[in-house]
N, C-alpha and C positions, 0 to 999 in steps of 0.2 A: 649431959644431954647428947643424944645420938640422932643424927640427921641423915636422911636419904635424899640425894640430889639426882634429878633426872633431866637430861636434855637430849631430845631426839629431833630437834627442829631443823637440823641440817644434816649433811652427809657425815659430819663428825659427831658421833654419839658420845655423850658424857654420862656416866653413872658413877656416883661416888658415895661412900659412907664417911661421915664426919663425926668425930667425937669432940664436942665443944668447938674449938676453932682449929682442930687438927684433922687433916685428911688421913684417914686410916687405910682406905683402899679406894682405888680409882681406875676406871677405864675411860680413856680419852683418845679415841682413834677413829679414823675414817671407816665408815661402813657403807659401802656403795649400794649393795643390793640385799633384798630379803630382810630388811630391818625387823619386820614383824616376827620373823622366825629366829633371828639372831639375838634379839634384845633380851629374851628370857634367860638364855644361857649366860649372857653378859651379866645380868643382874645377879644371877645365882653365884657366878664366879666372884663378883665383887663382895657379896656377903660372905662367902666362904673364906676369902682372903682377909677379911676384916676381923673375923672371930665374933662378929655381932650378928644376931639373928633379927629377922623382921619384927619379932615381938619386942625387941629392945629399942625400936625406932620411936622417937618422940615427935618429930616433925618431918614432913615431906616437902621438899622444894621442887617445883617442876616448872620448866620453861614451857609456857603455853602460847608461844608465838611472838611475832610472826615468823614465817619460814615455810618449809615444805608442808603442804596441807596434810599429806599422809603421815609424815614424821611427827608433826605436832599432835595429830589425833592419836597416834600410837602412844606417845609419852603421856599425854593427858589422861587417856583411858587407863593406862597402867597405874599412874599415880592416884587416880580417883579410886580404883579398886583396892589398892593397898591402904589408902587413908580410911576408906569405909570399913574394910575388914579389920583393921587394927585400931579403929576409933581414935585416930590421931589427926592433928591439925595439918592442913595442906596450904602451902603458900605459893601462889603463882609468881613467876619471874619472867620479865621481858627478855627475849633473845637478844634484842639490841642493847639492853642495859648490861647483859652478861658480856657481850662483845666489848662493851665500853670499859670493862674492868682491865683490859689489856694495858699493860704499863707502856707509856709512850713518852717521848721527849717533846712534849708540847703541852699547851694549856687546855686544849679541847680535843676530845676524841669523837670521831664521826663514824659510828658503826653502820654498815650497809649490807643488805642482803639482796641479791639480784632477784627481781620480780619479773624480768623479761620485758621485751618491747620498750626498752629504754627507761623502765620504771624500776625503782628499788623500794625496799622497806628501809627507812633510815631515820636517824635522830641525831641530836648533838648533845653531848654530855661534857661536864668538866671532870677533872680528875677525882673529885669526891662523889661522882655519880649524880650530881645535881643536873636536872634536865634544863638545857638551854633551848632546845627545840624538840617538841614532843614526837614520839614515834609516829611515823606516817607512811602511807603508800604514796610515793611522790615521783615525779619525773626527775631523773638523776641530774639533769642540767639545772633544774630549779633548786634542788637541794644543794648542789655545788655553789650556787649563787648565794646561798644563805650561810655558807661555812665561814666562820671567823678566821682571822689570821692566826698563825701559830696553832693550827689544827692538824691532826693526823687521822687519816681514814683507815679503818680496819675492815677487812672482809675476807671470808673464806673463798669467795667467788673470784673468777677471772674477769675483773672489770677493766675497762679501757681507761683507767685513771691510776695515778700513783696511790698505792695503798700497801699496808703491811698485813701479814696473816695474824689472826688473833692468837694470843696466848693468855687465855682467860684465868682470872683469879677467883676461884670458888670461895676461898675464905673471905675475900672482900665482899662478894655479893651476898653470901649467907649472913655475914656479920651485919650488913646493912638492914637485912629484912628479918632478923631474929625476933624482933618485938612486933612484927606484923600480926594482926589479929587472925589472919587466915580466913579461909572460906569453907563453907559446907561443900563436901565433895560432890554432891548432886548439883550444886550451883556453879561449879567450875566449868568453863567452856574455853575452847581454843580462841585465841585472839589473832585472827588472820589478817586484820586491818583492811581487807578487801573481800569482795564476794568471790566464791569459787566460780570456776568457769561455767559450771552447770547453772548456778544462780544467776550469773550474768546473762547467759542465753535465755533463761526463763524470763528475766526482766525485760529482755528485748523481744520476747515473743518468738524465739527461735526453737522452742520446745513445745 
């Protein structure tokens, strides 16, 4: 079985082609600007390096949030388009669960994404990716108060707390979700965990 994995939820974009539990081709690098322009050449290059064509893909895994509103939207839109045109299953993946695949020397991993104004998107997982605290949009101090002993925080962001940079394990996350039923591409939506700024202003009557 051949799988396409897409994550554009952060400044580090990941696009990978996997054959069963082997990564055949992978792009995993920081893309600071113009993601919407750069992502298609990245995907094309990953396919070319793999020797696998889009028509060979059996399942698409896509990170649908939380994270960058624009980045998540780009990845989800591309994945939906591929899934619909190829008539294949699409499986959504949490960006926080993906970060939690980072190998750590602790019992629990606490993935965090900076959401500004002292808030983060965060959760708590054990090393088998079992959820100990559901993904949430939460004040960082409140989340820290919930963190168990023997935990390691992982984040791409520059947080004012001790943390390590993620080194995600695509095989681990895909293996966990291989038997997921998947969703209809038309029904897949970004999981932002919070309202966009425009939605917040609208709810406050500022628009």
